ZAMARGU-4260 file (C-alpha; in steps of 0.2 Angstrom, whole numbers, plus 5000, padded with zeros to 4 digits):
<rodrens>
0) 5058/5090/4912 | 5048/5074/4909 | 5030/5074/4918 | 5022/5062/4926 | 5010/5062/4911
5) 5021/5061/4896 | 5024/5040/4899 | 5006/5038/4910 | 5001/5020/4917 | 5012/5004/4911
10) 5001/4985/4913 | 5011/4985/4930 | 5004/5001/4935 | 4984/4999/4932 | 4985/4980/4939
15) 4994/4987/4956 | 4977/5000/4961 | 4986/5000/4978 | 4973/5006/4992 | 4982/5014/5006
20) 4980/5026/5022 | 4989/5040/5031 | 4980/5050/5044 | 4963/5043/5038 | 4964/5050/5020
25) 4963/5035/5009 | 4968/5036/4992 | 4967/5025/4977 | 4985/5029/4967 | 4979/5023/4949
30) 4961/5029/4949 | 4965/5048/4957 | 4981/5049/4944 | 4969/5044/4929 | 4958/5058/4936
35) 4973/5069/4935 | 4977/5064/4919 | 4959/5066/4914 | 4957/5083/4918 | 4976/5090/4915
40) 4972/5083/4896 | 4954/5091/4895 | 4962/5107/4902 | 4975/5107/4887 | 4963/5103/4873
45) 4951/5117/4879 | 4966/5131/4879 | 4970/5125/4863 | 4953/5127/4859 | 4953/5145/4864
50) 4968/5151/4859 | 4979/5145/4871 | 4994/5135/4874 | 4996/5117/4873 | 5002/5115/4892
55) 5020/5105/4896 | 5020/5095/4911 | 5035/5093/4922 | 5040/5083/4938 | 5046/5100/4948
60) 5028/5108/4945 | 5018/5092/4949 | 5028/5091/4967 | 5023/5108/4968 | 5005/5107/4964
65) 5001/5090/4976 | 5011/5099/4991 | 4999/5111/4987 | 4985/5102/4986 | 4988/5095/5003
70) 4993/5114/5011 | 4972/5117/5007 | 4967/5100/5017 | 4976/5105/5031 | 4968/5121/5033
75) 4951/5127/5038 | 4944/5131/5022 | 4952/5130/5006 | 4963/5146/5004 | 4975/5150/4988
80) 4984/5158/5006 | 4997/5144/5013 | 4998/5140/5033 | 5013/5153/5035 | 4999/5164/5027
85) 5010/5169/5011 | 5000/5167/4993 | 5003/5150/4984 | 5015/5158/4974 | 5029/5157/4988
90) 5027/5138/4984 | 5037/5139/4967 | 5053/5149/4977 | 5050/5137/4992 | 5056/5123/4982
95) 5072/5131/4971 | 5060/5137/4956 | 5060/5156/4947 | 5046/5158/4935 | 5040/5175/4929
100) 5023/5169/4929 | 5011/5156/4940 | 4994/5155/4946 | 4983/5145/4954 | 4966/5137/4952
105) 4957/5127/4965 | 4941/5118/4966 | 4934/5108/4981 | 4921/5102/4989 | 4909/5086/4990
110) 4904/5088/4972 | 4922/5086/4964 | 4925/5066/4966 | 4927/5067/4946 | 4938/5074/4935
115) 4922/5080/4925 | 4915/5089/4935 | 4931/5098/4941 | 4931/5104/4923 | 4916/5109/4924
120) 4917/5120/4944 | 4932/5126/4932 | 4926/5131/4916 | 4911/5141/4925 | 4925/5151/4933
125) 4929/5165/4922 | 4944/5170/4931 | 4951/5153/4928 | 4947/5154/4909 | 4956/5168/4907
130) 4971/5158/4916 | 4971/5143/4905 | 4970/5154/4888 | 4983/5166/4892 | 4998/5163/4882
135) 5009/5169/4895 | 5008/5150/4904 | 5017/5137/4898 | 5015/5122/4911 | 5001/5117/4920
140) 5002/5103/4935 | 4984/5095/4941 | 4983/5087/4961 | 4971/5080/4969 | 4971/5077/4986
145) 4956/5066/4994 | 4955/5064/5015 | 4939/5055/5018 | 4939/5061/5036 | 4935/5078/5028
150) 4916/5081/5027 | 4917/5099/5023 | 4929/5096/5009 | 4935/5078/5004 | 4939/5081/4986
155) 4954/5095/4983 | 4959/5099/4965 | 4974/5110/4959 | 4979/5116/4943 | 4995/5125/4944
160) 4999/5136/4929 | 5015/5143/4926 | 5028/5150/4913 | 5046/5142/4910 | 5056/5139/4928
165) 5072/5139/4932 | 5081/5131/4947 | 5088/5138/4957 | 5099/5138/4973 | 5100/5151/4985
170) 5105/5154/5004 | 5093/5157/5017 | 5091/5176/5019 | 5093/5179/5002 | 5074/5183/5000
175) 5075/5195/4982 | 5084/5179/4975 | 5100/5188/4966 | 5112/5178/4974 | 5116/5191/4989
180) 5113/5193/5006 | 5113/5212/5007 | 5102/5229/5012 | 5088/5223/5001 | 5085/5208/5007
185) 5082/5217/5024 | 5072/5228/5017 | 5059/5217/5008 | 5057/5206/5025 | 5055/5223/5034
190) 5040/5228/5020 | 5036/5209/5020 | 5031/5210/5040 | 5022/5227/5038 | 5011/5218/5026
195) 5009/5204/5039 | 5005/5214/5052 | 4992/5221/5044 | 4982/5207/5039 | 4990/5209/5021
200) 4996/5193/5010 | 5013/5190/5010 | 5027/5184/4997 | 5042/5179/5007 | 5040/5160/5013
205) 5047/5153/5030 | 5059/5145/5021 | 5071/5158/5014 | 5067/5173/5026 | 5067/5166/5044
210) 5086/5173/5046 | 5088/5171/5064 | 5079/5152/5063 | 5066/5159/5076 | 5051/5150/5067
215) 5044/5166/5061 | 5050/5184/5047 | 5051/5198/5057 | 5059/5215/5059 | 5073/5203/5071
220) 5077/5194/5054 | 5079/5209/5045 | 5091/5216/5059 | 5102/5201/5060 | 5104/5204/5040
225) 5112/5221/5043 | 5122/5215/5056 | 5132/5202/5046 | 5131/5212/5031 | 5139/5227/5040
230) 5152/5213/5047 | 5156/5207/5028 | 5158/5223/5024 | 5171/5229/5036 | 5181/5211/5034
</rodrens>
């Protein structure tokens, strides 16, 4: 698992600081990547100096951090909840990664355009500092997303921390990732659905729990799983 910080800039990469536009967001590739690298190294050094780990990077978690930063920019205001209402941690399972521990540090606003300013905000957050020095976390991924059309928070930084992770390929409906779709999954879906009804954080991503394919997770998915499970028991 080789991350983007292992072998960073080539001479060509420095020259090709390409500016591009996607839906009004303008990003300088090399400049933003350098900012991410700077923050990664600063946070890792802080962790080591305060009894924590020297963080490793991995392409798998780098991708997740980038996805989270873009998700946050799609919301009305920054949040650790994803657009589908689940917590940030579901992005691991949704993308086929299982990890024992995970956390997300997020800073945003008009005044976080540099790695140094982002670092200052992070280290001023007592909770973030505790996460950075938690020995359970071995991997760190840093992503900066810039949206110049967002006048409230044009800069969003996401720092994803995780323990050792493994890749897993699961079927839709296997929400507890035990490689079997059965009554336990139906129960988990019902519990998650009940949480959603009272606006509590949910844990099952749509890609895992939408068993009947109607674009949402509810009691119908649990029922469909139980019917399917019963049919397989009778075979």
